[in-house]
Wavefront OBJ file of the C-alpha trace (Angstrom):
o trace
v -25.544 68.916 -189.380
v -27.732 69.408 -192.469
v -29.469 72.604 -193.492
v -32.743 71.041 -192.313
v -31.261 70.785 -188.816
v -29.547 74.179 -188.615
v -31.788 75.166 -185.686
v -30.149 72.550 -183.458
v -26.707 73.962 -184.182
v -27.964 77.475 -183.430
v -29.317 76.312 -180.076
v -25.957 74.769 -179.236
v -24.190 78.003 -180.104
v -26.570 80.493 -178.481
v -27.240 79.954 -174.783
v -30.078 82.506 -174.654
v -31.958 80.746 -177.422
v -31.243 77.392 -175.743
v -32.705 78.658 -172.453
v -35.793 79.913 -174.270
v -36.232 76.572 -176.029
v -35.975 74.803 -172.667
v -38.509 77.119 -171.053
v -41.305 77.516 -171.851
v -41.105 75.243 -174.928
v -39.707 72.185 -173.146
v -36.861 71.319 -175.547
v -33.935 71.242 -173.132
v -30.462 70.424 -174.446
v -29.310 69.691 -170.891
v -31.868 66.894 -170.446
v -30.661 64.618 -173.229
v -29.906 61.676 -170.916
v -32.606 59.041 -171.395
v -33.591 56.812 -168.494
v -32.601 53.575 -170.253
v -30.611 52.382 -173.239
v -32.720 52.281 -176.405
v -32.316 51.517 -180.080
v -34.411 51.334 -183.211
v -35.787 47.919 -184.096
v -34.446 48.481 -187.605
v -30.917 48.749 -186.199
v -29.528 52.266 -186.843
v -28.076 54.201 -183.935
v -29.869 57.134 -182.327
v -28.481 60.382 -180.929
v -30.198 61.915 -177.908
v -30.271 65.696 -178.437
v -32.702 67.092 -175.858
v -35.257 66.223 -173.218
v -38.389 67.597 -171.589
v -39.586 68.104 -168.033
v -41.653 64.908 -168.059
v -38.559 62.699 -168.428
v -39.007 62.274 -172.162
v -36.146 62.441 -174.660
v -35.812 63.685 -178.231
v -33.647 61.465 -180.441
v -32.129 62.291 -183.804
v -32.495 59.416 -186.281
v -29.841 58.671 -188.952
v -31.724 60.488 -191.718
v -32.602 63.484 -189.563
v -36.056 62.523 -188.270
v -36.820 63.353 -184.638
v -38.234 60.646 -182.382
v -39.692 61.432 -178.965
v -39.549 58.753 -176.271
v -41.613 59.286 -173.154
v -40.654 58.120 -169.678
v -43.729 55.871 -169.722
v -42.660 53.590 -172.564
v -44.218 55.364 -175.556
v -42.396 56.685 -178.618
v -43.257 58.391 -181.879
v -41.904 60.625 -184.622
v -42.577 64.326 -184.098
v -40.893 65.690 -187.217
v -38.987 64.800 -190.375
v -36.118 67.024 -189.200
v -35.082 69.010 -186.135
v -36.275 72.210 -187.816
v -39.706 70.776 -188.537
v -39.955 69.254 -185.066
v -39.065 72.573 -183.430
v -41.664 74.393 -185.513
v -44.215 71.993 -184.009
v -42.889 72.162 -180.443
v -42.644 75.965 -180.430
v -45.864 76.526 -182.334
v -47.729 74.008 -180.130
v -46.225 74.150 -176.626
v -48.997 71.835 -175.383
v -48.538 69.359 -178.246
v -49.007 66.254 -176.070
v -52.580 67.338 -175.375
v -53.471 67.125 -179.060
v -52.577 63.521 -179.849
v -55.261 61.763 -177.807
v -58.348 63.877 -178.456
v -59.670 62.057 -181.507
v -60.398 65.426 -183.165
v -59.560 66.640 -186.645
v -56.740 69.235 -186.728
v -58.920 71.983 -188.202
v -62.076 71.205 -186.230
v -63.669 73.703 -183.897
v -63.088 71.324 -181.011
v -59.342 71.178 -181.693
v -59.133 74.969 -182.051
v -60.856 75.361 -178.687
v -58.536 72.791 -177.079
v -55.443 74.661 -178.296
v -56.828 77.934 -177.026
v -57.546 76.448 -173.600
v -54.117 74.846 -173.298
v -52.246 78.002 -174.231
v -54.393 80.102 -171.905
v -53.444 77.731 -169.090
v -49.752 78.036 -169.998
v -49.905 81.839 -169.959
v -51.684 81.958 -166.613
v -49.540 79.276 -164.971
v -45.931 79.891 -165.914
v -45.402 81.694 -169.229
v -47.232 85.063 -169.367
v -45.022 86.159 -172.285
v -45.677 82.991 -174.309
v -46.461 84.774 -177.574
v -43.474 87.128 -177.331
v -41.153 84.247 -176.455
v -42.495 82.191 -179.344
v -41.956 84.948 -181.891
v -38.462 85.628 -180.549
v -37.388 81.962 -180.624
v -38.796 81.291 -184.082
v -37.073 84.382 -185.442
v -33.774 83.534 -183.752
v -33.790 80.036 -185.236
v -35.031 81.125 -188.662
v -38.143 78.978 -188.380
v -41.646 79.611 -189.715
v -44.746 80.547 -187.781
v -47.324 78.198 -189.269
v -51.065 77.918 -188.588
v -51.618 75.666 -185.626
v -54.001 73.422 -187.554
v -51.217 72.800 -190.073
v -48.777 72.005 -187.264
v -51.222 69.503 -185.747
v -51.690 67.847 -189.138
v -47.916 67.592 -189.507
v -47.558 66.159 -185.989
v -50.264 63.553 -186.584
v -48.726 62.630 -189.929
v -45.304 62.119 -188.311
v -46.726 60.031 -185.474
v -48.493 57.754 -187.950
v -45.187 57.177 -189.752
v -43.536 55.744 -186.644
v -44.375 52.163 -187.529
v -42.668 50.191 -188.981
v -39.360 52.011 -189.570
v -39.011 53.938 -186.302
v -40.149 51.498 -183.630
v -38.094 52.023 -180.469
v -36.796 49.141 -178.358
v -35.443 48.844 -174.862
v -31.885 47.887 -175.777
v -31.423 45.525 -172.839
v -34.702 43.610 -172.879
v -35.633 44.036 -176.554
v -39.260 44.986 -175.851
v -40.855 47.597 -178.106
v -42.137 50.934 -176.905
v -45.848 51.528 -177.414
v -46.853 54.007 -180.088
v -47.099 57.560 -178.819
v -50.681 58.793 -178.717
v -53.973 57.089 -179.475
v -54.376 58.366 -183.004
v -56.409 56.162 -185.334
v -53.921 54.250 -187.459
v -54.361 51.896 -190.375
v -53.718 48.295 -189.262
v -50.477 46.784 -190.520
v -52.326 44.186 -192.586
v -53.586 46.963 -194.850
v -50.025 47.842 -195.815
v -49.274 44.175 -196.526
v -52.437 43.524 -198.528
v -52.355 46.767 -200.533
v -50.008 45.521 -203.322
v -52.242 42.486 -203.914
v -55.346 44.655 -204.013
v -53.670 46.919 -206.564
v -52.699 43.914 -208.696
v -56.255 42.567 -208.512
v -57.705 45.874 -209.731
v -55.124 45.990 -212.524
v -55.810 42.436 -213.731
v -59.547 42.923 -213.681
v -59.154 45.856 -216.028
v -56.322 44.397 -218.117
v -56.080 40.561 -218.058
v -53.238 40.670 -220.608
v -50.858 41.689 -217.802
v -51.481 38.458 -215.924
v -47.977 37.095 -216.467
v -46.478 40.071 -214.609
v -47.974 38.873 -211.336
v -48.817 35.188 -211.731
v -45.184 34.202 -212.318
v -43.928 36.004 -209.192
v -44.512 33.801 -206.086
v -44.594 36.722 -203.632
v -46.977 38.806 -205.744
v -49.071 35.733 -206.439
v -49.437 35.000 -202.716
v -50.578 38.539 -201.945
v -52.881 38.550 -204.964
v -54.538 35.342 -203.756
v -55.184 36.933 -200.374
v -56.693 39.977 -202.069
v -58.947 37.696 -204.135
v -59.947 35.842 -200.961
v -61.323 39.015 -199.380
v -62.829 40.481 -202.559
v -64.530 37.636 -204.393
v -66.032 38.075 -207.843
v -67.255 35.365 -210.186
v -65.384 36.980 -213.081
v -62.077 36.202 -211.351
v -62.292 32.468 -212.093
v -59.899 32.493 -215.123
v -57.359 34.407 -213.035
v -57.783 32.000 -210.113
v -57.170 29.023 -212.396
v -53.914 30.614 -213.553
v -52.861 31.278 -209.975
v -53.653 27.689 -208.959
v -51.712 26.202 -211.881
v -48.687 28.378 -211.144
v -48.794 27.636 -207.422
v -48.935 23.896 -208.064
v -45.462 24.113 -209.612
v -44.106 24.845 -206.122
v -45.751 21.790 -204.603
v -47.485 21.915 -201.236
v -47.708 25.556 -200.116
v -50.177 27.489 -197.981
v -51.327 29.311 -201.077
v -51.938 26.074 -203.013
v -54.902 25.083 -200.864
v -56.269 28.634 -200.845
v -56.134 28.781 -204.638
v -57.785 25.343 -204.930
v -60.552 26.392 -202.540
v -61.217 29.674 -204.359
v -61.438 27.800 -207.660
v -63.449 24.943 -206.178
v -66.091 27.270 -204.719
v -67.339 27.866 -208.259
v -68.171 24.141 -208.508
v -67.389 23.588 -212.220
v -66.666 20.046 -213.419
v -63.777 21.296 -215.539
v -62.125 22.674 -212.402
v -62.478 19.289 -210.714
v -60.667 17.856 -213.713
v -57.978 20.578 -213.481
v -57.284 20.009 -209.774
v -57.267 16.232 -210.258
v -54.674 16.573 -213.023
v -52.503 18.834 -210.873
v -52.631 16.325 -208.000
v -51.678 13.396 -210.224
v -48.784 15.331 -211.741
v -47.078 16.145 -208.434
v -47.047 14.013 -205.263
v -46.618 17.125 -203.072
v -49.759 18.617 -204.589
v -51.546 15.290 -204.217
v -50.940 15.140 -200.475
v -51.243 18.894 -200.042
v -54.792 18.660 -201.321
v -55.620 15.518 -199.404
v -59.284 14.642 -199.005
v -60.115 15.956 -202.462
v -63.393 14.402 -203.645
v -63.506 11.920 -206.479
v -66.918 13.082 -207.708
v -67.068 16.449 -209.559
v -70.439 17.249 -207.980
v -68.785 17.257 -204.522
v -66.212 19.913 -205.454
v -68.216 22.866 -204.206
v -69.060 21.319 -200.836
v -65.408 20.294 -200.351
v -64.260 23.846 -201.039
v -66.988 25.335 -198.851
v -65.983 23.138 -195.933
v -62.360 24.257 -196.128
v -63.379 27.858 -196.674
v -65.590 27.908 -193.591
v -62.988 26.318 -191.337
v -59.780 27.937 -192.609
v -60.534 31.110 -194.520
v -62.870 34.045 -194.330
v -63.913 37.339 -195.818
v -62.403 39.725 -193.256
v -58.659 40.395 -193.363
v -58.828 41.792 -189.823
v -59.679 38.263 -188.624
v -56.587 36.732 -190.218
v -53.731 35.507 -188.040
v -51.063 38.221 -187.803
v -48.412 35.628 -188.625
v -49.931 35.425 -192.110
v -49.286 39.125 -192.662
v -45.773 38.867 -191.249
v -44.942 36.073 -193.678
v -46.406 37.947 -196.644
v -44.483 41.091 -195.677
v -41.282 39.053 -195.528
v -41.917 37.567 -198.952
v -42.566 41.047 -200.309
v -39.131 42.084 -199.063
v -40.608 44.434 -196.451
v -38.397 43.337 -193.609
v -39.233 46.117 -191.150
v -42.955 45.562 -191.516
v -42.546 41.840 -190.879
v -40.178 42.494 -187.974
v -42.590 44.857 -186.212
v -45.484 42.393 -186.460
v -43.324 39.617 -184.990
v -41.865 41.777 -182.200
v -45.315 42.975 -181.125
v -46.456 39.328 -180.993
v -43.365 38.421 -178.987
v -43.992 41.237 -176.521
v -47.536 39.979 -175.960
v -46.624 36.273 -175.627
v -47.399 34.550 -172.340
v -46.775 31.266 -170.518
v -49.239 29.376 -172.719
v -47.558 30.435 -175.945
v -44.612 28.024 -176.149
v -45.434 26.897 -179.740
v -45.805 30.524 -180.829
v -42.484 31.468 -179.224
v -40.701 28.650 -181.040
v -42.216 29.794 -184.318
v -41.315 33.439 -183.665
v -37.710 32.448 -182.960
v -37.485 30.820 -186.374
v -39.190 33.663 -188.207
v -37.080 36.373 -186.577
v -33.926 34.411 -187.328
v -35.094 34.211 -190.940
v -35.203 38.007 -190.999
v -31.648 38.130 -189.678
v -32.732 39.536 -186.307
v -30.859 37.049 -184.137
v -31.148 39.205 -181.028
v -34.945 39.130 -181.073
v -34.879 35.474 -182.152
v -32.742 34.674 -179.092
v -35.233 36.519 -176.874
v -38.051 34.371 -178.243
v -36.020 31.157 -177.935
v -35.019 31.945 -174.348
v -38.663 32.349 -173.357
v -39.499 29.172 -175.275
v -36.848 27.215 -173.385
v -38.186 28.405 -170.042
v -41.596 26.933 -170.870
v -40.321 23.416 -171.654
v -41.078 20.877 -168.924
v -39.173 17.977 -170.459
v -35.389 18.191 -169.829
v -34.513 16.951 -173.306
v -36.802 19.451 -175.006
v -35.523 22.199 -172.739
v -31.911 21.264 -173.479
v -32.577 21.187 -177.233
v -34.184 24.621 -177.029
v -31.208 26.011 -175.119
v -28.802 24.672 -177.770
v -30.854 26.595 -180.336
v -30.623 29.620 -178.048
v -26.834 29.319 -177.994
v -26.746 29.273 -181.790
v -28.869 32.431 -181.989
v -26.801 34.216 -179.344
v -23.633 33.365 -181.233
v -25.022 34.738 -184.476
v -26.198 37.849 -182.629
v -22.622 38.454 -181.458
v -23.203 37.459 -177.827
v -20.441 34.854 -177.668
v -20.211 34.740 -173.883
v -23.984 34.325 -173.650
v -23.833 31.513 -176.204
v -21.156 29.705 -174.228
v -23.167 30.052 -171.029
v -26.239 28.629 -172.764
v -24.265 25.684 -174.129
v -23.026 24.781 -170.664
v -26.561 25.009 -169.335
v -27.853 22.836 -172.201
v -25.364 20.041 -171.557
v -26.074 20.120 -167.814
v -29.810 20.056 -168.529
v -29.515 17.115 -170.915
v -27.155 15.101 -168.713
v -29.364 15.563 -165.692
v -28.244 15.794 -162.079
v -25.271 13.699 -161.026
v -26.183 10.452 -159.295
v -26.215 10.346 -155.519
v -23.797 8.006 -153.655
v -26.732 5.733 -152.822
v -27.680 5.556 -156.517
v -24.048 4.736 -157.313
v -24.092 1.776 -154.933
v -27.436 0.579 -156.277
v -26.052 0.650 -159.820
v -23.044 -1.380 -158.718
v -25.256 -3.867 -156.885
v -27.333 -4.338 -160.037
v -24.248 -4.697 -162.173
v -25.007 -1.657 -164.348
v -22.127 -0.310 -166.439
v -20.877 2.956 -164.995
v -21.407 4.798 -168.260
v -25.137 3.931 -168.358
v -26.155 5.090 -164.896
v -27.875 8.207 -166.206
v -30.417 7.376 -168.866
v -30.489 10.960 -170.027
v -26.982 10.540 -171.437
v -28.581 8.761 -174.401
v -29.088 12.186 -175.982
v -25.445 12.061 -177.012
v -26.204 9.214 -179.380
v -28.913 11.193 -181.139
v -28.879 14.055 -183.615
v -29.090 16.298 -180.577
v -25.567 15.240 -179.648
v -24.316 16.208 -183.098
v -25.916 19.625 -182.740
v -24.385 20.170 -179.329
v -20.891 19.207 -180.489
v -21.131 21.359 -183.612
v -22.328 24.393 -181.654
v -19.416 24.014 -179.221
v -16.979 24.250 -182.129
v -18.798 27.186 -183.704
v -18.815 29.063 -180.400
v -15.099 28.351 -180.009
v -14.457 29.761 -183.476
v -16.579 32.849 -182.784
v -14.838 33.428 -179.447
v -11.386 33.163 -181.002
v -12.407 35.697 -183.664
v -13.065 38.332 -180.980
v -10.044 37.442 -178.818
v -11.994 35.647 -176.101
v -9.256 33.053 -175.797
v -10.392 31.503 -172.527
v -13.932 31.041 -173.819
v -12.614 29.670 -177.110
v -10.459 27.126 -175.329
v -13.248 26.069 -172.960
v -15.818 25.708 -175.751
v -13.367 23.719 -177.855
v -12.628 21.390 -174.941
v -16.335 20.943 -174.329
v -16.951 20.156 -177.989
v -14.174 17.569 -178.070
v -15.597 15.998 -174.914
v -19.058 15.698 -176.458
v -17.636 14.482 -179.763
v -15.772 11.725 -177.976
v -19.000 10.308 -176.547
v -20.900 10.163 -179.853
v -21.518 6.724 -181.291
v -21.426 8.130 -184.805
v -21.181 11.527 -186.467
v -20.926 12.975 -189.964
v -17.419 13.307 -191.337
v -17.950 17.037 -191.497
v -18.240 17.261 -187.723
v -14.799 15.726 -187.122
v -13.336 17.919 -189.835
v -14.902 20.956 -188.178
v -13.347 19.938 -184.864
v -9.901 19.675 -186.469
v -10.276 22.994 -188.279
v -11.422 24.865 -185.180
v -8.651 23.294 -183.103
v -6.124 24.697 -185.559
v -7.850 28.097 -185.615
v -8.046 28.389 -181.855
v -4.420 27.301 -181.605
v -4.740 25.067 -178.565
v -4.611 21.664 -180.231
v -1.511 20.579 -178.340
v -3.251 21.384 -175.063
v -6.179 19.060 -175.674
v -4.439 16.575 -177.904
v -5.619 15.276 -181.285
v -9.281 14.843 -182.088
v -10.473 11.235 -182.036
v -13.038 9.961 -184.552
v -16.513 9.455 -183.026
v -16.863 6.231 -181.076
v -13.090 5.692 -180.774
v -10.764 6.274 -177.864
v -7.305 7.751 -178.272
v -4.487 5.597 -176.932
l 1 2 3 4 5 6 7 8 9 10 11 12 13 14 15 16 17 18 19 20 21 22 23 24 25 26 27 28 29 30 31 32 33 34 35 36 37 38 39 40 41 42 43 44 45 46 47 48 49 50 51 52 53 54 55 56 57 58 59 60 61 62 63 64 65 66 67 68 69 70 71 72 73 74 75 76 77 78 79 80 81 82 83 84 85 86 87 88 89 90 91 92 93 94 95 96 97 98 99 100 101 102 103 104 105 106 107 108 109 110 111 112 113 114 115 116 117 118 119 120 121 122 123 124 125 126 127 128 129 130 131 132 133 134 135 136 137 138 139 140 141 142 143 144 145 146 147 148 149 150 151 152 153 154 155 156 157 158 159 160 161 162 163 164 165 166 167 168 169 170 171 172 173 174 175 176 177 178 179 180 181 182 183 184 185 186 187 188 189 190 191 192 193 194 195 196 197 198 199 200 201 202 203 204 205 206 207 208 209 210 211 212 213 214 215 216 217 218 219 220 221 222 223 224 225 226 227 228 229 230 231 232 233 234 235 236 237 238 239 240 241 242 243 244 245 246 247 248 249 250 251 252 253 254 255 256 257 258 259 260 261 262 263 264 265 266 267 268 269 270 271 272 273 274 275 276 277 278 279 280 281 282 283 284 285 286 287 288 289 290 291 292 293 294 295 296 297 298 299 300 301 302 303 304 305 306 307 308 309 310 311 312 313 314 315 316 317 318 319 320 321 322 323 324 325 326 327 328 329 330 331 332 333 334 335 336 337 338 339 340 341 342 343 344 345 346 347 348 349 350 351 352 353 354 355 356 357 358 359 360 361 362 363 364 365 366 367 368 369 370 371 372 373 374 375 376 377 378 379 380 381 382 383 384 385 386 387 388 389 390 391 392 393 394 395 396 397 398 399 400 401 402 403 404 405 406 407 408 409 410 411 412 413 414 415 416 417 418 419 420 421 422 423 424 425 426 427 428 429 430 431 432 433 434 435 436 437 438 439 440 441 442 443 444 445 446 447 448 449 450 451 452 453 454 455 456 457 458 459 460 461 462 463 464 465 466 467 468 469 470 471 472 473 474 475 476 477 478 479 480 481 482 483 484 485 486 487 488 489 490 491 492 493 494 495 496 497 498 499 500 501 502 503 504 505 506 507 508 509 510 511 512 513 514 515 516 517 518 519 520 521 522 523 524
């Protein structure tokens, strides 16, 4: 326990102070059991330290911050330490009433609201509220601060909840809503701010252009800032950004830079873009439809601007901000944007769910990526697409550490791809028509495609992962399944057979299943 959290230790040592904290200040050490398992989206573990009479719980974060989770699925920071949180909770016993009013902390309306709430508390259940408050603060060595200052501190803490302290239901992965309806800056502002700062800097000191133009992540954010704050004097900067972006080939920012330059309509810029296209095939096709006549440059750029870009960052797709945050190295900011989108996804959002699975996996959040992929798989009507999605799900579950879940998904994927077994009547019909037994189910053709390679490889990787955590039965079953799939492939990369041999040796059951045959061959 740090010096900033000494009050919590005092409460644990002094039962009288603990009882006073529980009533009337609603910080009860005996109510620390939360109604469901939770965790931070960012990963660190939480310690439940107290609860309140509404079913809410106070959690201690790894660096000492205090997070309150309500029983209604809302969560927010209430202090940077236990001491600071208790100063708020004791100084403002009706603190929940002050986070939804839309009033300034030092306004007359807020002062009146505090007075009304505390008058109600005194008349209802705590006639000695002021005496109890002074006694508890003194016993814990805490300060009695002006209530307006405490409200400011509370609001400031609540606004810091996102992105680093977003709470998740540990079982389902869904995020808690933010506690209170305080006005908050949208997340895109945090993402765009570095680019806006760079734009201001370069407008005042163009000699520092190399510091930003040569950095792809800074360049991307700078281009977005220039998109929403357009000035004719930015043209030399935009030309530099376009030239630098063209070195990467076809990127999202390449077209944006070309459009921002093209809007100025100068013949020399038509010549510049033409030269960039001719120098790089990726740029050529990335800027397809580019006009041959210089006088058409402006209308070309205007058409793309009207249909793809705009002047209001609030209208931009949130996936754009998530990608920029990721490129800036701001993983938690990107993660929160993606999780909120995942939570809001519905039955018509299959393409979005597939994209979210990939983006979350790119952040290293395989648990959330698996949640997105599982929903994506459920929305696939075609058995082959559904089976392919479930194989991807198995891969994500394995990387998230859910080996048993991965093995279950693999079995489901193979069953989905193979289709239902033929009925006896279908068997007889196949015989009557002279069909080879192996070809009765057309869906088995997936084994001859890249999909078959993926399925076999994932079987071996699941077997390896299971063996590493002493799940010997799962390891053996996954290995056997992988060998079975491998034996039906018409061809496969050499690496796949080598992987099968290596995993067989690692799992230690090679003699049980026999040697691994090359694809397309049968063992004698």
